[in-house]
N, C-alpha and C positions, 0 to 999 in steps of 0.2 A: 589492583582493584579487587575488592572482595566479591566473591561469587554470590549472586542473588539466590537466597535459599528457596525461592519459589520455583526455580528452574529444575524440576524433578522428573520431567517426562523422559521415558526411555526413547531411544532412537526409533524403534518400530511404531510406538504410539505417536510420536511427533510426526513421522511420515504419514501415518494413516489419517491424522486429523488435518494435516495440510492438504492432503489429497481431497478430503471431504470438502474443505473450504474452496479449493479451486473448482471442483465439480459443481458446487452450489452456484458459483459465479457464472459458470458456462451453461448450466442447464436451461436457464431462462431464455437466452437468445437462440440457442439451438432448438428449443421447443417451439419458439416463435417461427423459426424457419420451417419446421415441420408443419405448423399450422398454415403457413402461406402455401406450401406445396399441396396440402389437402384442399385449400380453396381453389387452386388451379385445377386439381383433379375433378372437383365438383362443378367446374364451369362457372365459378364465382367471378367477381370483378377482377379481371386480369391485372389491371393497373394497380389496384389496391394490394393485391396479393404479391405482385412483384416488388412493390415498394416495401412491404413488410419483410420480404425475403432479403432484399438488399440491405435494409437498415439492420436487421438482426444478424446477417452474416458479417457486416462490418463490426458490430458490437462484439460478436464472438471472437473475431480475429484480433481486435484490439485487446480484449481481456486476456486472450491466450498469450499474446506477445508480452503484455505487461507481466503476467504470471511467470513467464520464462525468466525474466530479469529479476523479479521480486522474490520468487520462491525457488527457481531452478538453479542448477549448478553453474550455468553461464560460463562454461569453460572449465579448464582443469583446476585442480587444487592450487590455490595461490594466485589464480588468474586476476587480471585487472580489467576494469570496464571503463569505457568512455562515458563521462557524465552527460555528454550530448545524447547518448542513447537513453539515459534515464529521463532527461528533459522531454524527449520526443514521446517516450512511453507515457509519462504523466499527462502531457498535454493531449495526446490522442485519447487516453482513457477518459479524461474529462469532456473532450469534444464529442465523444460518442453519445453522451447523455444530454449534452447541450444545456446544462444548468449551472455549471461552475467554471469560472475563469481562472486559469493558472498563469501566474507571472513568475518567471524564472530569472534570478539574478546571480551573478558570480562568474568566475572564470571557468572555462571548459578545461577539463583535465582527465587524465587516465589514472584511476585510483583503485585501491583494493576492492574486490567485488563485494566483500561484506559491508563496506561503507556504503556502496551504491544500493545494496539490498536493504540496508537499514534506512537509507533515505527514502526509498520507494515505499517501504512499509510504513514509515512515518507519514508519508503522503496519503496512503490509504486510510490511516487513522484520522488525519486532518479532514480528508474528504468525507468520512463518515460523521465527523463532528458537526457538519453543516448539511443535514439531510435534505433541506429544501433548496440547497444550492447557495452560491455566493462567490467569494473570491479567496484564492489561496496564493499567498506570496511566499515563494521559496528562495532563500538566500544561502549561497555557499561561500564560506570564507576560508581561504587557505586550505582547500580540499586535499592537497597532496601531503601536507604535514600536520600542523596542529588544527585539524579541521573543526569547523563549527557549522552546523546545519540549523537554520532557523525557518520554521514554517508558521506563518501567521494566517489564520483563517477567519473570515468574517461572513456572516450570513444570518438568515432568519432561523429562529429556534435552535441556536447553537447549544451544543451539549458536550461537556467535558467527558471523554470516554472513561467510564468508571472502572472497567477491567484493567486498563493500562495503569490508572492511578493506583489501584489495589496492588498490582504486581510490582510497581516501582516503590510503593511504600511498605511492602512486606505484609499486607493484610488482606490476602484474597479470601473471599467469603464462600466461593464455590470452586469445585474442581474444574480444571480446564476441559472444555469441550470444543466442538467444531465451530461454535460461535465466538469463542474467546481465544482460539488458537492463534489468530493473527496478531493480537497484541502480545501474546506470550512469545511468539516467534520474534517479534520486534525487540523485546527485552533481551532475548537470547542473542540476537544479532548485535545488540549494543555491547553485551559482554564480550563477544568474540572479536568485535572491532575495537575494543578498548575505549568505548565512548560512553559517557553518562548522559542520561536523558532527564528532561524536566518538562512539566506541563503547567502553564499559568493561564488563568482566565481573568480578564479585566472587566468583563461584563459586555464589552464592545467587540472583543476579539479573543481568540484562544491562541496561545503561542506555544509551539512545540520546539524544544531545543535539544540538539545532540552535540556534544563537544568531547574532545579527547580528554580522557581522565588524567588527573594529576597523579603521577607516580611518586610514591613516598621514597625519600632518599634512604 
């Protein structure tokens, strides 16, 4: 499979941008925890403050656990990951914001970590494609061998992610930054996992697909 010519970031730049992305996701719930503690210090409504702290702490914990699987090393080089962990991470991530339902279909298997990371990063893209919430159906076919991952999202104000499309089509209009590093990383994971990706919009749903690339004889 040919290497995508858009994957030009150096290791340090990739690491720095991914760190910025993770920090951006964690800052909001951690800041909310701090706001709740300030309310308690000021003698504000204790019940409201504690509810804010509990909700924000759960949100931060869920996002950190998700990031560990989606962006972290998750074990040694060449390690495998249980797809059951990925399912729990995706469902917990969506449940924390209570606006998107996640349905998971397919056999549970222990597969190469880059495949799991690709799947979770595709989930993040699908999640972002329905900003007002909706439903994401995730299907795993033959995950241990000729894997096919299909994510179908439905919701109000659906939007095909332009940066992912640009990276896949070879026509990026802007340099990669902290906002576009996640789709960039997704494409990179696809290359490393030997899987090709496709995005299709029918008007009623957006379908993301990743499948094992056909190797030329």
